[in-house]
C-alpha positions in Angstrom: 109.6 87.7 104.4 107.3 88.1 107.3 105.3 91.2 108.2 107.1 93.8 110.4 105.8 96.4 112.8 105.1 99.7 111.1 108.0 101.6 112.6 110.5 98.8 111.9 109.2 98.4 108.4 109.6 102.1 107.7 113.3 101.9 108.8 113.7 98.8 106.6 112.1 100.5 103.6 114.4 103.6 104.0 117.6 101.4 104.3 116.7 99.3 101.3 115.9 102.4 99.3 119.3 103.9 100.0 121.4 100.7 99.5 119.3 99.9 96.3 120.3 103.3 94.8 123.9 102.7 95.7 123.9 99.2 94.2 122.3 100.6 91.0 124.9 103.4 90.6 127.8 101.1 91.3 126.7 98.6 88.6 125.9 101.3 86.0 129.3 102.9 86.4 131.0 99.6 85.9 129.3 99.1 82.5 128.9 102.8 81.3 131.2 102.5 78.2 129.4 99.3 77.1 126.1 101.0 77.5 127.2 103.9 75.3 128.2 101.6 72.5 125.0 99.5 72.9 122.8 102.5 72.4 124.7 103.6 69.3 124.2 100.1 67.9 120.5 99.9 68.8 119.7 103.2 67.3 121.7 102.6 64.1 123.9 105.7 64.6 125.3 106.2 61.1 128.8 106.8 62.4 129.0 103.5 64.2 126.6 101.2 62.3 129.5 99.7 60.4 130.8 98.0 63.6 127.5 96.4 64.5 127.4 92.6 63.8 131.1 92.4 63.0 133.8 90.4 64.9 134.9 92.4 67.9 132.6 95.2 66.8 132.0 96.2 70.4 135.7 96.8 71.0 136.2 98.4 67.6 133.4 100.9 68.3 134.7 101.6 71.8 138.2 102.2 70.5 136.8 104.6 67.8 134.9 106.6 70.4 138.0 106.7 72.6 140.3 107.9 69.7 137.9 110.7 68.7 136.4 111.8 72.0 138.7 110.3 74.7 137.5 108.7 78.0 134.7 111.3 78.3 133.3 110.1 75.1 132.8 106.6 76.6 131.0 108.1 79.5 128.9 110.6 77.6 125.4 110.9 79.2 126.6 109.0 82.3 125.9 111.9 84.7 122.3 111.7 83.5 122.4 108.0 83.8 123.4 108.2 87.5 120.7 110.8 88.1 118.2 108.4 86.6 119.5 105.1 88.0 119.6 106.1 91.7 115.9 106.7 92.0 115.1 103.9 89.6 117.2 101.3 91.5 116.3 102.7 94.9 112.6 102.4 94.2 113.0 99.1 92.5 114.7 97.3 95.3 112.7 98.9 98.1 109.3 98.2 96.4 110.4 94.7 95.6 111.0 93.9 99.3 107.7 95.6 100.3 105.7 93.8 97.6 107.2 90.4 98.6 105.9 90.9 102.1 102.5 92.2 100.9 102.0 89.3 98.5 103.0 86.6 101.0 99.4 85.6 101.9 97.6 86.4 98.6 100.2 84.5 96.5 101.5 81.5 98.4 103.6 80.2 95.5 107.1 81.6 96.0 108.1 81.7 92.4 104.9 83.4 91.2 105.2 85.9 94.1 108.8 86.8 93.2 107.8 87.2 89.5 104.8 89.5 90.3 106.8 91.5 92.9 109.7 92.0 90.4 107.3 93.0 87.5 105.4 95.5 89.7 108.5 97.1 91.2 109.8 97.4 87.7 106.7 99.2 86.5 106.7 101.6 89.4 110.4 102.5 89.1 110.3 103.0 85.3 107.3 105.3 85.7 109.3 107.5 88.1 112.5 107.6 86.1 111.5 107.4 82.4 112.0 111.1 81.5 115.6 110.9 82.9 116.2 107.8 80.7 114.9 109.7 77.7 117.4 112.5 78.3 120.2 110.0 78.9 119.5 108.1 75.7 119.5 111.3 73.6 122.8 112.4 75.2 124.4 108.9 74.4 123.0 109.0 70.8 124.3 112.4 69.9 127.9 112.1 68.4 129.2 115.7 67.9 131.9 116.4 65.3 135.5 116.0 66.5 136.5 118.9 68.6 132.9 120.1 69.3 131.9 119.8 73.0 129.1 117.3 73.9 125.7 118.7 74.4 124.9 119.8 77.9 122.0 118.3 79.9 120.1 121.7 79.8 120.5 121.9 76.0 119.2 118.4 75.4 116.2 118.9 77.8 115.3 122.1 75.9 115.7 120.4 72.6 113.4 117.5 73.6 110.8 119.9 75.1 110.7 122.1 72.0 110.0 119.2 69.6 106.7 119.8 68.0 105.4 116.2 67.8 103.1 116.8 70.8 100.9 119.7 71.8 102.5 119.7 75.3 106.3 119.5 75.3 106.3 117.4 78.5 104.9 114.5 76.5 108.1 114.4 74.4 109.9 113.0 77.4 107.6 109.9 77.3 108.2 108.7 73.8 108.1 104.9 73.9 106.8 104.8 77.5 103.9 102.3 76.9 106.4 100.0 75.2 108.8 100.4 78.1 106.1 99.3 80.5 105.4 96.2 78.4 109.1 95.4 78.4 109.7 95.9 82.1 107.1 93.2 83.1 109.3 90.3 81.8 112.5 92.2 82.6 111.7 92.9 86.2 109.8 89.7 86.8 112.4 87.4 85.3 115.4 89.1 86.9 114.1 88.8 90.5 112.6 85.4 89.9 115.8 83.9 88.6 118.0 85.7 91.1 116.0 84.4 94.0 115.9 80.9 92.4 119.7 80.7 91.9 120.6 82.1 95.3 118.1 79.7 97.0 119.7 76.8 95.0 123.2 77.9 96.0 122.2 78.0 99.7 120.5 74.6 99.6 121.7 72.1 97.1 125.2 73.6 96.6 125.7 75.1 100.0 129.0 73.3 100.7 130.5 74.8 97.5 128.7 78.2 97.3 127.8 79.3 100.8 130.1 80.6 103.6 130.4 78.4 106.7 127.6 78.9 109.3 128.4 81.3 112.1 128.2 79.9 115.6 125.2 80.7 117.8 127.0 83.4 119.7 127.7 85.4 116.5 124.1 85.0 115.3 122.5 86.1 118.5 120.8 89.5 118.2 121.1 89.5 114.4 118.0 89.7 112.2 119.6 88.3 109.1 119.5 84.5 109.4 120.2 83.4 105.8 123.6 81.9 105.0 125.9 84.3 103.2 127.0 83.2 99.7 130.6 83.4 98.6 131.4 86.3 96.3 131.7 84.2 93.1 128.3 82.5 93.8 126.5 85.9 94.4 128.1 87.3 91.3 127.1 84.2 89.2 123.5 84.3 90.4 123.2 88.0 89.5 124.9 87.5 86.1 122.6 84.6 85.2 119.5 86.5 86.2 120.7 89.3 83.8 121.0 86.9 80.9 117.4 85.6 81.3 115.9 89.0 81.9 117.7 90.6 78.9 116.6 87.8 76.6 113.0 88.0 77.6 112.7 91.8 77.2 115.3 92.7 74.5 112.9 93.3 71.5 110.9 95.7 73.6 114.0 97.6 74.6 115.3 97.9 71.0 112.0 99.2 69.6 111.8 101.7 72.6 115.2 103.0 71.8 114.2 103.6 68.2 111.2 105.6 69.4 113.3 107.6 71.9 115.6 108.9 69.3 112.9 109.5 66.7 112.7 113.2 67.5 116.3 113.7 66.5 115.4 112.9 62.9 112.0 114.6 62.7 111.1 116.8 65.7 107.5 117.2 64.4 106.7 113.6 64.1 105.1 111.5 66.9 106.9 108.3 67.8 104.9 105.3 66.6 105.6 101.8 68.0 104.1 100.2 64.9 106.3 102.2 62.6 109.4 101.4 64.7 108.6 97.7 64.6 108.1 97.8 60.8 111.4 99.7 60.3 113.3 97.1 62.4 111.6 94.2 60.6 112.5 95.7 57.2 116.1 96.2 58.2 116.8 92.8 59.5 113.7 90.6 59.9 113.5 88.6 63.2 117.2 89.0 63.8 116.7 92.8 63.6 114.9 92.7 66.9 118.1 91.3 68.5 120.7 93.6 67.1 123.1 94.4 69.9 121.9 91.5 72.0 125.5 90.1 72.3 126.7 93.5 73.6 123.6 93.5 75.7 124.8 90.3 77.4 128.3 91.6 77.7 126.9 94.6 79.5 124.0 93.0 81.5 126.0 90.1 83.0 128.5 92.3 84.9 125.8 94.9 85.6 123.4 92.5 87.2 126.2 90.7 89.0 127.6 93.9 90.5 124.1 95.3 91.3 122.8 92.2 93.2 126.2 91.6 94.8 126.4 95.1 96.1 122.8 95.1 97.3 123.2 91.7 99.1 126.5 92.7 100.7 125.1 96.0 101.9 122.0 94.2 103.3 124.3 91.9 105.2 126.4 94.9 106.5 123.2 96.6 107.8 121.9 93.3 109.1 118.8 93.3 106.9 116.7 90.2 106.1 
């Protein structure tokens, strides 16, 4: 991406901010039930641990949630998820586009530039949205007795704030935050690197199969967006594959972080320790323990990344953005 005049770049940043947030919310809504089950598996919720690692455990757990809590049970914590994901995805996509432009001269290698921009935009967006993710994970983890209404956001916020692990209650909202930053570097970097690689490959080597026919010069006149549009299946495939690579690279970090985020439920006075969380995971399952729920992670991440990147690219095309 080339440098733009300041006024034009501001408009570009605002547009990518908005469509990035929309893309993130669309993708998260599509996979919300899978996300709920994944969190229950990752945090070894006693009520649903028996389904983890079994054949069709994902579907059995989902069916059990539906039987006991109905459709709302599958979307528990989703309102908080949307409140978190809009700023997260908006900032992620917007900062990625800006960083790509800023790094053009200092980092001439395209792949390295895409990885660095993806990692940095991930760090920035996670830093902004982490407390909301903490609340969302707690809401998804709590499984009330049948017939008892789910905890309200205000109640969960108060519960986390009043935990006595830290002198200042606000710090409770950042349990596992350093580990999250470590995990987002490979997650953000690999996701954007692989998506850019696969879309570039589709437009060049496999253009006849994956790209839409070139528009004639009259249609292209006055348009800023000059890249060939990919067919829907190609865009979805590129996004899904980027999710597989990103999830694999960062999953152990995510799993340990989830353990730290729900630690206050079991002992509100105890600080979350990454070392202890790693030991607990190791003792429970060895190396494989760090990948518990990875299969469901793939089932969730592939459609989520596919829908997210697809929505983002289609909205960019609709708004004629490079």
